[in-house]
BAFI-3210 file (N, C-alpha, C; in Angstrom, 3 decimals, decimal comma, padded with zeros to 6 digits):
// residues 332
n [1|2|3|4|5|6|7|8|9|10|11|12|13|14|15|16|17|18|19|20|21|22|23|24|25|26|27|28|29|30|31|32|33|34|35|36|37|38|39|40|41|42|43|44|45|46|47|48|49|50|51|52|53|54|55|56|57|58|59|60|61|62|63|64|65|66|67|68|69|70|71|72|73|74|75|76|77|78|79|80|81|82|83|84|85|86|87|88|89|90|91|92|93|94|95|96|97|98|99|100|101|102|103|104|105|106|107|108|109|110|111|112|113|114|115|116|117|118|119|120|121|122|123|124|125|126|127|128|129|130|131|132|133|134|135|136|137|138|139|140|141|142|143|144|145|146|147|148|149|150|151|152|153|154|155|156|157|158|159|160|161|162|163|164|165|166|167|168|169|170|171|172|173|174|175|176|177|178|179|180|181|182|183|184|185|186|187|188|189|190|191|192|193|194|195|196|197|198|199|200|201|202|203|204|205|206|207|208|209|210|211|212|213|214|215|216|217|218|219|220|221|222|223|224|225|226|227|228|229|230|231|232|233|234|235|236|237|238|239|240|241|242|243|244|245|246|247|248|249|250|251|252|253|254|255|256|257|258|259|260|261|262|263|264|265|266|267|268|269|270|271|272|273|274|275|276|277|278|279|280|281|282|283|284|285|286|287|288|289|290|291|292|293|294|295|296|297|298|299|300|301|302|303|304|305|306|307|308|309|310|311|312|313|314|315|316|317|318|319|320|321|322|323|324|325|326|327|328|329|330|331|332]
n.u [077,847|076,999|076,888|076,239|076,367|076,914|076,816|077,572|079,015|078,599|075,997|074,108|072,332|072,977|072,465|073,385|073,229|075,403|075,958|077,908|079,867|077,990|075,958|072,979|071,084|070,562|070,149|069,369|069,040|068,438|069,105|067,421|067,131|069,404|069,543|068,211|070,216|072,423|074,508|076,010|075,124|076,779|075,627|072,795|073,095|073,988|071,881|069,645|070,796|070,449|067,664|067,315|068,647|067,613|065,165|066,377|068,270|066,584|065,149|066,958|067,727|065,343|064,760|066,629|066,211|067,177|067,531|068,439|069,760|071,178|073,341|076,837|078,815|079,170|079,615|081,084|081,543|084,469|085,700|087,192|085,222|082,249|082,353|080,208|078,257|079,545|079,821|077,338|076,869|079,017|078,325|075,943|076,637|078,375|077,010|075,103|076,709|077,778|075,528|074,673|076,793|078,972|081,600|083,282|083,655|085,752|085,873|087,517|086,298|087,233|088,807|086,618|085,287|086,780|086,708|084,081|083,919|084,119|081,557|079,864|080,231|081,708|085,112|088,006|091,390|094,241|097,438|095,650|094,670|092,996|090,810|089,871|087,273|085,584|083,262|084,971|087,471|090,058|091,878|094,531|094,734|096,997|096,178|097,064|095,975|093,139|093,138|095,448|096,541|097,679|098,041|098,949|098,721|097,158|094,849|096,009|094,482|091,339|088,811|087,644|084,959|084,046|084,872|083,097|080,549|080,945|081,415|079,023|077,484|078,122|077,080|074,498|072,822|071,004|071,658|072,402|074,978|076,697|075,598|073,641|075,349|076,252|074,256|073,238|075,428|075,437|073,904|075,445|078,281|081,640|083,946|083,247|084,064|087,302|089,276|091,934|094,252|095,316|098,828|100,456|103,033|104,269|101,927|099,818|096,936|095,338|092,586|091,909|092,688|091,160|088,655|088,857|089,385|086,886|085,175|086,319|085,803|083,114|082,307|083,439|082,239|079,341|079,209|079,404|077,211|074,323|072,708|074,281|074,912|072,653|071,993|073,967|074,197|074,216|076,645|078,627|078,518|079,297|081,790|083,062|082,887|084,103|086,850|087,478|087,332|089,270|091,719|091,539|091,767|094,207|095,931|095,616|096,141|098,935|099,666|099,061|100,890|103,358|103,365|102,771|100,497|097,334|094,789|092,081|090,256|087,403|085,920|083,780|081,655|081,628|082,279|079,980|079,428|078,443|080,021|082,688|082,513|082,063|084,458|086,319|085,824|086,399|088,997|090,146|089,609|091,329|093,788|094,147|093,135|091,677|088,789|086,953|083,757|081,683|078,198|075,681|074,517|076,461|078,189|077,905|077,794|077,416|076,159|076,839|079,283|080,711|080,082|081,285|084,075|084,361|083,929|086,105|087,975|086,874|087,432|090,285|090,219|090,133|089,342|087,860|087,986|085,635|086,648|087,161|087,148|085,431|087,305|087,637|089,528|090,659|093,299|094,885]
n.v [103,073|105,377|108,792|111,277|114,673|117,786|121,275|124,210|126,664|129,421|131,264|129,657|126,726|123,589|120,406|117,195|114,229|111,859|109,312|106,653|108,396|110,224|112,895|113,001|114,585|117,914|120,133|123,419|125,898|129,107|132,116|134,749|136,726|138,191|140,315|142,767|143,882|144,301|142,616|139,589|138,335|136,702|135,316|135,178|133,488|131,106|130,425|130,024|128,131|125,914|125,788|124,908|122,709|120,066|119,661|120,165|118,191|115,965|116,509|116,122|113,488|112,416|113,236|112,039|109,574|107,696|105,913|106,704|104,575|103,455|104,900|105,344|107,001|110,148|113,419|116,598|120,289|121,418|123,836|126,674|129,295|130,644|130,281|129,579|128,745|126,619|124,926|124,000|122,324|120,522|119,167|118,126|116,292|114,650|113,392|111,990|110,398|108,785|107,713|106,093|104,415|104,841|105,937|109,210|112,239|114,879|118,002|120,574|123,805|125,371|123,805|122,140|123,898|124,207|121,355|121,270|121,332|118,809|117,637|117,305|116,734|119,134|118,005|119,586|118,806|117,293|118,881|121,822|125,170|126,930|129,827|130,971|132,516|134,364|135,672|135,657|134,847|134,943|133,466|131,853|128,706|126,032|122,854|119,735|117,142|115,424|115,828|117,211|120,161|123,546|126,699|129,524|132,171|134,764|136,947|139,846|141,333|142,180|140,202|139,572|139,497|140,840|143,276|143,866|143,685|145,799|147,805|148,064|148,800|151,249|152,476|152,653|150,276|147,394|144,643|141,194|143,047|142,644|140,774|142,610|144,798|143,290|143,121|145,722|146,398|145,281|146,867|149,264|151,363|150,101|151,405|154,072|155,221|155,528|153,503|152,698|150,203|147,912|147,118|144,313|142,326|139,296|136,766|137,656|139,509|142,634|144,187|146,384|148,988|149,832|149,867|152,096|154,094|154,117|155,046|157,778|158,709|158,735|160,291|162,828|163,410|163,299|165,429|167,661|167,096|165,751|163,959|162,352|159,567|158,281|159,071|157,914|155,351|152,793|152,982|153,461|151,030|149,212|150,034|149,651|146,848|146,014|146,890|145,272|142,640|142,846|143,042|140,593|138,660|139,621|138,687|135,935|135,159|135,851|133,798|131,588|131,843|131,676|129,167|127,730|126,175|125,339|124,683|125,979|127,174|128,539|129,127|129,270|131,905|134,378|133,573|133,319|135,692|137,459|139,270|138,423|135,846|136,005|137,572|135,874|133,619|134,919|135,752|133,319|132,216|133,851|133,309|130,430|128,725|125,912|126,608|126,220|126,537|126,538|125,401|127,799|126,987|125,501|127,365|129,054|128,604|125,354|121,974|119,911|120,128|119,569|116,964|115,859|116,458|114,906|112,247|111,573|111,710|109,452|107,320|107,029|106,388|108,367|109,087|110,891|111,514|111,223|113,362|115,586|119,196|122,021|124,424|127,657|129,197|127,352|126,078|124,834]
n.w [082,369|084,759|085,674|088,006|088,120|089,906|089,848|091,457|091,888|091,754|091,013|089,741|090,113|089,162|087,692|086,069|084,168|082,988|080,671|079,892|078,759|077,487|077,536|079,181|080,522|081,441|083,707|084,728|087,436|087,543|089,413|090,141|092,103|092,520|090,694|091,708|093,467|091,788|091,518|092,374|095,560|097,948|100,227|099,721|097,387|098,265|099,891|097,995|096,517|098,271|098,352|095,554|094,952|095,506|094,055|091,438|091,016|091,263|088,934|086,784|086,990|086,466|083,743|082,479|082,867|084,551|087,372|090,814|092,007|089,982|089,502|089,278|090,218|091,882|090,973|091,645|091,793|093,164|093,251|091,556|093,233|095,009|098,410|100,082|098,318|096,966|099,172|099,507|097,182|097,428|099,831|099,518|097,446|098,638|100,647|099,233|097,750|099,795|100,993|098,928|098,557|096,562|094,375|094,766|093,046|092,550|090,923|089,027|088,327|086,275|084,619|083,739|082,337|079,931|078,977|078,244|075,590|074,691|074,862|072,802|069,337|066,769|068,049|069,596|068,558|070,140|070,845|071,960|072,086|074,534|075,154|078,114|079,419|081,644|084,289|086,502|085,703|083,410|081,046|079,170|078,083|077,571|076,402|076,658|077,029|078,165|081,020|081,365|081,632|081,177|082,390|080,372|080,086|081,762|083,521|085,376|087,109|087,086|085,818|082,236|082,043|084,263|083,494|081,460|082,803|084,902|083,281|081,971|084,192|084,831|082,680|083,392|083,193|083,838|086,019|084,815|083,156|081,077|078,996|078,036|077,043|074,838|073,396|072,729|071,378|068,926|067,406|067,043|066,214|066,235|066,018|066,858|069,163|070,923|073,015|075,269|074,793|077,080|077,637|078,440|079,594|077,935|077,728|079,272|080,807|081,571|082,894|084,396|083,620|081,338|082,598|084,174|082,201|080,677|082,859|083,144|080,446|080,381|082,330|081,748|079,209|079,976|081,517|080,090|078,316|079,525|078,331|076,990|077,224|076,772|074,263|072,716|073,180|071,763|070,239|072,202|073,493|071,625|070,926|073,265|073,607|071,273|071,930|074,125|073,111|071,308|072,695|074,045|071,760|070,544|072,375|072,148|069,685|069,717|071,297|069,836|067,749|069,127|070,204|068,024|067,631|066,058|066,571|068,068|070,618|072,589|075,837|078,636|080,250|078,945|076,450|075,166|074,162|071,304|069,743|070,258|069,328|066,664|065,879|066,456|064,883|062,386|062,510|062,991|060,195|058,813|059,879|059,513|061,220|063,094|064,625|067,520|069,041|071,780|072,272|073,291|075,703|077,004|077,597|079,761|083,395|083,967|084,788|082,912|081,903|084,042|084,528|082,258|082,806|085,112|083,937|082,501|084,657|086,119|084,464|084,839|087,354|089,443|092,143|095,092|098,640|101,613|103,069|101,703|101,083|099,950|097,794|097,445|095,928|094,220|092,124|089,036]
ca.u [078,326|076,162|077,564|075,450|077,294|076,383|077,671|077,115|080,133|078,388|074,524|073,353|072,307|072,730|072,633|073,500|073,482|076,261|075,891|078,992|080,288|076,988|075,121|071,594|070,361|071,334|069,096|069,742|068,132|068,962|068,849|066,966|067,135|070,659|069,253|068,111|071,504|073,455|075,559|075,709|075,181|077,038|074,732|071,686|073,428|074,039|070,491|068,985|071,269|069,900|066,317|067,070|069,498|066,983|064,308|067,211|068,980|065,485|064,751|068,065|067,566|064,038|064,827|067,828|065,629|068,338|067,163|069,726|070,339|071,942|074,682|078,179|079,600|078,852|080,869|080,758|082,589|085,259|086,236|086,906|083,939|081,990|082,649|078,821|077,689|080,399|079,482|076,045|076,882|079,871|077,816|074,935|077,271|079,191|076,060|074,530|077,601|077,860|074,341|074,535|077,941|079,534|082,692|082,968|084,712|085,839|086,155|087,974|085,249|087,870|089,084|085,317|084,787|087,533|086,149|082,779|084,085|083,959|080,121|079,315|081,215|083,167|085,859|089,470|092,430|095,279|097,317|094,970|094,652|091,584|090,742|088,747|086,809|084,287|083,269|085,958|088,723|090,550|093,025|094,741|095,139|097,415|095,605|097,760|095,245|091,948|093,399|096,784|096,310|098,761|097,750|100,178|098,534|095,982|094,706|096,766|093,533|089,831|088,486|086,954|083,537|083,990|084,959|081,904|079,609|081,253|081,042|077,533|076,958|078,595|076,198|073,207|072,437|070,568|072,506|073,712|075,040|077,462|074,819|073,108|076,278|076,373|072,789|073,381|076,784|075,146|073,419|076,203|079,510|082,503|084,958|082,771|084,917|088,496|089,642|093,266|094,494|096,391|099,904|101,047|104,148|103,910|100,442|098,873|096,101|094,844|091,453|091,435|092,890|090,080|087,300|089,026|089,295|085,565|084,702|086,522|085,236|081,692|082,321|083,770|081,142|078,107|079,476|079,026|075,979|073,797|072,058|075,199|074,813|071,299|071,934|075,073|074,355|074,706|077,875|079,391|078,552|079,916|083,151|083,613|083,025|085,457|088,239|087,639|087,616|090,640|092,578|091,577|092,295|095,487|096,947|095,350|097,041|100,315|100,016|099,154|102,198|104,644|103,343|102,656|099,262|096,379|093,525|091,794|088,855|086,865|084,913|083,372|080,404|081,932|082,301|078,666|079,479|078,467|081,174|083,817|082,424|082,180|085,650|087,397|085,688|087,025|090,361|090,437|089,795|092,699|095,068|094,044|092,963|090,585|088,187|085,885|083,002|080,509|076,840|075,457|074,100|077,635|079,163|077,715|077,981|076,366|076,624|077,120|080,848|081,182|080,029|082,395|085,393|084,411|084,001|087,601|088,716|086,444|088,117|091,337|089,868|090,569|088,369|088,308|087,558|084,794|087,281|087,393|086,439|085,453|088,373|087,168|090,479|091,250|093,933|095,226]
ca.v [103,912|106,628|109,794|112,422|115,763|118,924|122,445|125,168|127,552|130,933|131,551|128,717|125,511|122,698|118,978|116,641|112,964|111,426|107,851|106,115|109,568|110,946|113,630|112,551|115,529|119,015|121,026|124,492|126,631|130,551|132,763|136,079|137,546|139,084|141,551|143,854|144,236|144,807|141,680|138,239|138,305|135,359|134,678|134,812|132,522|129,837|130,033|129,766|126,716|124,980|125,459|124,382|121,375|118,729|119,608|120,279|116,853|115,078|116,591|115,785|111,957|112,033|113,663|111,104|108,270|106,966|105,841|107,029|103,322|103,032|105,708|104,737|107,972|111,433|114,502|117,964|121,299|121,795|125,221|127,798|129,749|131,254|129,132|129,132|128,107|125,395|123,983|123,364|121,157|119,528|118,449|117,209|115,191|113,665|112,720|111,112|109,302|107,946|106,746|105,068|103,704|104,923|106,936|110,778|112,783|116,461|118,606|122,012|124,355|126,107|122,596|121,696|124,832|123,635|119,933|121,212|121,182|117,358|117,096|116,878|117,172|118,677|118,274|119,927|117,673|117,849|120,006|122,938|126,469|127,473|130,976|130,665|133,787|134,413|136,734|135,730|134,314|135,159|132,375|131,093|127,356|124,920|121,678|118,528|116,060|115,732|116,226|117,723|121,502|124,488|128,164|130,084|133,441|135,169|138,356|140,250|141,947|141,992|139,370|140,419|139,486|141,876|144,518|144,083|143,961|147,024|148,978|148,171|149,397|152,863|152,917|152,544|149,026|146,548|143,414|141,197|144,062|141,973|140,495|143,800|145,421|142,633|143,382|147,165|146,617|144,694|147,979|150,397|151,430|149,692|152,394|155,370|155,668|154,627|153,214|152,323|148,567|147,579|146,096|143,298|141,242|137,986|136,445|138,147|140,367|143,450|144,914|147,500|150,261|150,180|150,330|153,618|155,182|154,281|155,689|159,024|159,002|158,927|161,481|163,975|163,495|163,630|166,656|168,604|166,780|164,925|162,919|161,715|158,050|157,956|159,315|157,310|154,127|151,638|153,162|153,202|149,477|148,586|150,399|148,892|145,370|146,020|146,954|144,082|141,541|142,995|142,729|138,887|138,049|139,906|137,639|134,519|135,334|135,735|132,500|130,513|132,069|131,239|127,731|126,810|125,454|125,957|124,265|127,144|126,999|129,495|128,636|130,379|132,659|135,367|132,913|133,438|136,958|137,390|139,901|137,537|134,439|136,358|138,062|134,674|133,078|135,612|135,598|131,940|132,128|134,755|132,630|129,110|127,846|125,277|127,085|125,563|127,530|125,706|125,922|128,799|126,375|125,035|128,339|129,583|127,615|124,169|120,568|118,951|120,149|118,900|115,553|115,544|116,297|113,791|111,163|111,300|111,228|108,128|106,351|106,875|106,083|109,422|109,491|111,587|110,916|112,076|114,413|116,725|120,435|123,024|125,495|128,864|129,578|126,128|126,201|123,746]
ca.w [083,468|084,871|086,566|088,398|088,390|090,463|089,645|092,438|092,030|091,953|091,233|089,093|090,524|088,056|087,757|084,869|084,196|081,885|080,602|078,978|077,891|076,601|078,541|078,930|080,890|082,066|084,196|085,386|087,886|087,784|090,699|089,785|093,182|092,586|089,979|092,394|094,006|090,907|091,460|093,117|096,950|098,252|101,189|099,035|096,392|099,021|100,402|096,760|096,192|099,202|097,896|094,322|094,640|095,433|092,779|090,214|090,916|090,839|087,544|085,896|086,934|085,787|082,467|081,983|082,986|085,364|088,762|091,545|092,347|088,871|089,371|089,549|090,885|092,106|090,865|092,245|091,644|094,463|093,215|092,343|093,243|096,461|099,556|100,721|097,244|096,884|100,260|099,283|096,110|097,999|101,071|098,873|096,688|099,505|101,439|098,386|097,372|101,088|101,038|097,726|098,644|095,412|094,425|094,794|092,157|092,572|089,661|089,000|087,534|085,169|083,789|083,181|081,111|078,794|078,739|077,569|074,156|074,269|075,160|071,517|068,135|066,583|069,237|069,124|068,504|071,140|071,774|071,600|073,074|074,967|075,775|079,037|079,830|082,555|085,214|087,486|085,201|081,983|080,857|077,969|078,590|076,742|076,649|076,154|077,236|078,897|082,399|081,387|081,108|081,564|082,222|079,868|080,178|082,547|083,949|086,601|087,999|086,852|084,369|081,283|082,496|085,167|082,751|080,763|083,933|085,457|082,114|082,100|085,525|084,562|081,656|084,134|082,625|084,854|086,164|084,490|082,199|079,850|077,731|077,405|076,153|073,605|072,738|072,124|070,538|067,626|066,657|066,993|065,480|067,089|065,780|067,256|070,400|071,058|074,343|075,296|074,972|077,948|077,258|079,549|079,175|077,582|077,158|080,403|080,624|082,494|082,451|085,403|083,042|080,536|083,223|084,450|080,873|080,521|083,796|082,853|079,219|080,515|083,367|080,997|078,135|080,571|082,127|078,914|077,720|080,456|077,517|076,197|077,251|076,342|072,807|072,048|073,932|070,892|069,953|073,365|073,831|070,519|071,150|074,646|073,357|070,262|072,596|075,009|072,203|070,510|073,811|074,025|070,461|070,482|073,093|071,793|068,327|070,007|071,935|068,562|067,077|070,129|070,471|066,790|067,670|065,132|067,127|068,875|071,336|073,633|076,738|079,891|080,124|077,861|075,020|074,465|073,382|069,773|069,167|070,395|068,581|065,213|065,590|066,577|063,656|061,273|062,836|062,513|058,785|058,336|060,485|059,118|062,510|063,446|065,695|068,209|069,879|072,434|072,259|074,379|076,997|077,633|077,851|081,163|084,325|083,801|085,213|081,873|081,691|085,380|084,133|081,134|083,357|085,885|083,121|082,295|085,774|086,360|083,660|085,375|088,727|090,275|093,115|096,260|099,881|102,125|103,744|100,734|101,378|098,861|097,781|096,688|095,169|093,621|091,002|088,403]
c.u [077,657|076,875|076,569|076,418|076,465|077,374|076,710|078,236|079,715|076,740|073,708|073,567|072,057|073,116|072,598|073,689|074,277|076,118|076,784|079,509|079,416|076,184|073,623|070,619|071,234|070,484|069,809|068,867|068,947|068,488|068,627|067,053|068,328|070,308|068,963|069,109|072,597|074,548|075,004|076,090|075,489|076,078|073,418|071,780|073,286|072,658|069,677|069,534|070,654|068,371|066,223|067,750|068,596|066,105|065,338|067,832|067,790|065,044|065,715|067,979|066,431|064,163|065,836|067,141|066,499|067,965|068,590|070,459|071,410|073,103|075,816|079,188|078,885|079,806|080,206|081,849|083,235|085,575|086,790|085,457|083,591|081,893|081,150|078,163|078,227|080,030|078,171|076,160|077,778|079,102|076,614|075,572|078,038|078,215|075,153|075,373|077,829|076,607|074,101|075,886|078,724|080,689|082,364|084,044|084,722|086,332|086,551|086,995|085,902|088,219|087,884|085,012|085,540|086,990|084,732|082,788|083,988|082,571|079,608|080,220|080,822|084,005|087,315|090,347|093,539|096,538|096,434|094,873|093,311|091,618|089,550|088,202|085,498|084,026|084,143|087,371|088,916|091,811|093,167|095,432|095,745|096,951|096,170|096,888|094,095|092,124|094,802|096,720|097,407|098,246|099,001|099,986|097,006|095,928|095,362|095,617|092,090|089,825|087,759|085,430|083,159|084,089|083,800|080,818|079,745|081,035|079,728|076,936|077,206|077,777|074,689|072,383|072,140|071,590|071,794|073,870|075,754|076,603|074,009|073,968|076,385|075,243|072,808|074,495|076,369|074,370|074,230|077,573|080,707|083,743|084,424|083,749|086,118|088,939|090,882|093,468|095,665|097,521|100,590|102,059|103,622|102,473|099,459|098,107|095,883|093,605|091,088|091,769|091,706|089,039|087,497|088,836|087,849|084,972|084,930|085,876|083,870|081,385|082,357|082,780|079,870|078,214|079,159|077,594|075,332|073,180|073,012|075,259|073,714|071,245|073,037|075,316|075,036|076,253|078,887|079,684|079,286|081,468|083,780|083,938|084,086|086,667|088,581|087,964|089,003|091,823|092,636|092,207|093,729|096,478|096,894|096,166|098,471|100,668|099,969|100,468|103,300|104,489|103,199|101,339|098,051|094,943|093,144|090,328|088,574|086,011|084,811|082,176|080,491|082,126|081,013|078,456|079,447|079,581|082,431|083,693|082,545|083,760|086,664|087,104|086,344|088,452|090,992|090,598|091,047|093,879|095,213|093,763|091,786|090,021|086,923|085,159|081,788|079,204|076,651|075,157|075,197|078,670|079,210|077,904|076,964|076,956|077,081|078,556|081,400|081,271|081,107|083,773|085,336|084,380|085,366|088,363|088,089|087,134|089,571|091,326|090,375|089,467|088,762|087,455|086,351|085,191|087,425|086,497|086,508|086,650|087,982|088,272|091,285|091,896|094,294|096,533]
c.v [105,101|107,471|111,109|113,615|116,972|120,141|123,563|126,167|128,905|131,012|130,824|127,401|124,496|121,282|118,251|115,191|112,471|109,773|107,333|107,267|110,493|111,617|113,552|113,569|116,610|120,172|122,142|125,498|128,001|131,126|134,424|137,041|138,628|140,385|142,767|144,431|144,561|143,742|140,609|138,555|137,059|134,588|134,382|133,782|131,244|129,426|129,450|128,224|125,571|124,707|124,816|122,936|120,284|118,605|119,586|118,909|115,757|115,028|115,992|114,125|111,648|112,120|112,528|109,622|107,202|107,160|106,081|105,749|102,738|103,960|105,080|105,686|109,399|112,533|115,845|119,020|121,524|123,328|125,338|128,305|130,471|130,142|128,721|128,282|126,718|124,426|123,313|122,112|120,201|118,775|117,548|116,045|114,179|112,846|111,682|109,852|108,339|107,150|105,794|104,194|103,606|106,051|108,383|111,228|114,288|116,997|120,107|122,681|124,996|124,921|122,113|122,554|124,296|122,364|119,993|121,157|119,536|116,761|116,743|117,456|118,585|118,910|118,794|118,729|118,297|117,877|121,047|123,856|126,721|128,830|130,918|131,949|133,806|135,556|136,770|135,282|134,708|134,361|131,993|129,787|126,575|123,607|120,409|117,404|116,348|116,152|116,835|119,195|122,419|126,012|128,953|131,741|133,700|136,491|138,686|141,038|141,524|140,983|140,206|140,529|140,603|143,219|144,780|144,341|145,516|148,241|149,131|148,989|151,007|153,335|152,860|151,233|148,105|145,246|142,123|142,211|143,455|141,499|141,615|144,625|144,869|142,906|144,662|147,314|146,231|145,762|149,335|150,249|151,117|150,586|153,673|156,033|155,009|154,647|152,608|150,820|148,620|146,800|145,510|142,591|139,912|137,711|136,694|139,250|141,501|144,293|146,100|148,763|150,682|150,536|151,870|154,375|155,106|155,041|157,444|159,640|159,380|160,092|162,741|164,356|163,884|165,087|167,750|168,280|165,617|163,737|162,219|160,143|157,581|157,965|158,563|155,779|152,828|151,677|152,890|151,717|148,997|148,808|149,666|147,457|145,159|145,932|145,801|143,050|141,663|142,727|141,251|138,286|138,413|138,916|136,298|134,340|135,015|134,380|131,477|130,661|131,413|129,630|126,934|125,952|126,203|125,485|125,264|126,896|128,230|128,801|129,548|131,139|133,668|134,786|132,836|134,593|137,020|138,096|139,112|136,288|134,833|136,849|136,677|133,856|133,568|135,701|134,242|131,657|132,628|133,901|131,090|128,242|127,002|125,768|126,422|126,538|126,698|126,408|126,864|128,028|125,723|126,013|128,877|128,386|126,525|122,795|119,593|118,937|119,730|117,356|115,101|115,341|115,107|112,335|110,758|111,082|109,888|107,089|106,122|106,643|107,101|109,815|110,318|111,008|111,762|113,246|115,644|117,850|121,187|124,027|126,534|129,271|128,479|126,486|124,877|123,947]
c.w [083,563|085,980|086,931|088,683|088,880|090,331|090,653|092,795|092,495|092,031|090,221|089,690|089,437|088,263|086,324|085,003|082,817|081,859|079,584|078,148|077,237|077,615|078,064|079,521|081,433|082,500|085,015|085,972|088,147|088,968|090,287|090,975|093,274|091,710|090,728|093,224|093,139|090,811|092,238|094,646|097,488|099,211|100,569|097,918|097,067|099,438|099,160|096,437|097,007|098,864|096,560|094,189|094,665|094,202|091,357|089,888|090,520|089,375|086,532|085,934|086,282|084,275|081,799|081,948|083,523|086,724|089,632|092,008|091,293|088,705|089,991|090,078|090,821|092,023|091,188|091,845|093,130|094,451|091,862|092,305|094,798|097,284|099,802|099,461|097,062|097,950|099,944|098,346|096,640|098,999|100,444|098,096|097,528|100,308|100,519|097,984|098,523|101,194|099,911|097,657|097,298|095,365|094,167|093,892|092,257|091,367|089,692|087,995|086,226|084,067|083,170|082,129|079,812|078,238|078,099|076,303|073,611|074,686|073,864|070,385|067,360|067,807|068,710|069,355|069,556|070,353|071,172|072,568|073,221|075,663|076,627|079,696|080,574|083,370|086,154|087,010|083,826|081,805|079,480|078,376|077,341|077,197|075,922|076,078|077,970|080,349|082,558|080,804|081,885|081,478|081,668|079,833|081,046|083,048|085,365|087,585|087,867|085,734|083,396|081,489|083,427|084,568|082,065|081,733|084,519|084,458|082,150|083,073|085,354|083,566|082,143|083,492|083,696|084,850|085,582|083,236|080,845|078,684|077,139|076,560|074,853|072,730|071,900|071,105|069,050|066,734|066,372|066,050|066,440|067,168|066,258|068,222|070,632|072,517|074,305|075,474|075,938|077,354|078,528|078,904|078,850|077,224|078,338|080,024|081,778|081,944|083,417|084,653|082,232|081,127|083,772|083,359|080,524|081,501|083,431|081,652|079,549|081,481|082,429|079,907|078,847|081,207|081,345|078,323|078,550|079,602|076,799|076,206|076,527|074,712|071,990|072,617|073,085|070,710|070,926|073,705|072,789|070,615|072,333|074,196|072,269|071,006|073,285|074,219|071,494|071,440|073,924|072,874|070,199|071,040|072,628|070,338|068,662|070,638|070,830|067,915|067,812|070,184|069,035|066,746|066,951|065,590|068,216|069,494|072,314|074,607|077,981|079,355|079,010|076,510|074,360|073,878|071,980|069,184|069,115|069,541|067,218|065,115|065,766|065,313|062,458|061,341|062,415|061,074|058,323|058,587|060,045|060,199|062,275|064,744|066,233|069,378|070,448|072,157|073,363|075,729|077,628|077,983|079,228|082,155|084,163|084,266|084,232|081,653|082,938|085,231|083,333|081,807|084,192|085,161|082,947|083,618|086,378|085,719|084,139|087,035|089,655|091,026|094,242|097,449|100,358|103,067|103,111|101,111|100,208|098,947|096,820|095,663|094,433|092,189|090,213|087,571]
res [m|n|i|l|a|i|e|s|s|c|d|e|t|s|a|a|v|l|s|n|g|t|i|r|s|n|v|i|a|a|q|l|i|h|e|q|y|g|g|v|v|p|e|l|a|s|r|a|h|q|q|h|i|v|p|v|v|d|r|a|l|t|d|a|k|v|p|k|n|s|l|n|a|i|a|f|t|r|g|p|g|l|l|g|s|l|l|v|g|a|s|f|a|k|a|l|a|l|a|l|q|i|p|l|i|e|v|n|h|m|q|a|h|v|l|a|h|f|i|e|p|p|v|p|a|f|p|f|l|c|l|t|v|s|g|g|h|t|q|i|v|l|v|r|d|y|l|d|m|e|i|i|g|q|t|h|d|d|a|v|g|e|a|f|d|k|s|a|k|l|l|n|l|p|y|p|g|g|p|l|i|d|k|y|a|q|q|g|n|p|l|a|f|r|f|p|l|a|e|m|p|g|l|d|f|s|f|s|g|i|k|t|a|i|l|y|f|l|r|d|n|t|k|h|d|p|a|f|i|e|q|n|l|t|d|i|c|a|s|i|q|y|t|l|v|q|m|l|l|g|k|l|k|r|a|a|r|e|t|g|i|r|e|i|a|i|a|g|g|v|s|a|n|s|g|l|r|m|a|l|t|q|l|g|q|e|q|g|w|a|v|y|i|p|r|f|e|y|c|t|d|n|a|a|m|i|a|m|a|a|y|y|k|y|l|r|h|e|f|t|s|q|d|v|s|p|m|p|r|l|e|f]
***
């Protein structure tokens, strides 16, 4: 059973081929054009997807050594994401499925991030908690089965990935700034500066307050010393990262305590952050958790996770029709 999966929710065009539950190829084309604008420009992203999608799909099929006539289904990201970007992937998937007369499978991008843990062992046992963190989402998900998930905590405003990127912008770091904060943080003192931890009810998050605190902190210190950022960059980055990680793990620890679940996973682009990975590993040892952290290539947006989600939907014959449309705010 061969499935071709397409991911085009934001600024990476990706295609993957899965055969009998095993990923055979996973090709990703990044879009460098956004760097000069300091963030993703939706119109430019959709145009780049149009340029990349045919060669990316062709490469995925070639690498997997699976001819298109051997495909049993086409999967694509229906949402959430940028509408123009989603349209490119959805339109291509629908056209190819129609031409080959094979089933079409829609996938929720955030569910796929969780199911990236089943691409390769070790895999978490059900039920488990997954902290899903990216540029657009911050969620604690209770996962009862492959396609049975419930969000038990989420952000009320910005996602943690936005907090990283916007903090980096305040530090005059180029886009994407989140990975640069991680890089500089490894050389700094995480306790050099203190930032407030937002208190939200239950298992929910808020990251707008810490962004404002960082803005005022940098404004006040550079007023007295214009070279403050340059001279303290590593310590500032380490302190910002430490605060954000503590906010995430504090809620995750509470969720584990309230649910009694000790199988803990992380997913999404921010799960590639070295500070978060190390802190979660340490916390897991202290709490007696079984901790699952995906490989870097499966943290960021990729089609392998879309293929994995599609695999379980294929087994249940959960197909969609040609009438399907992308949903930028798709929920589950």
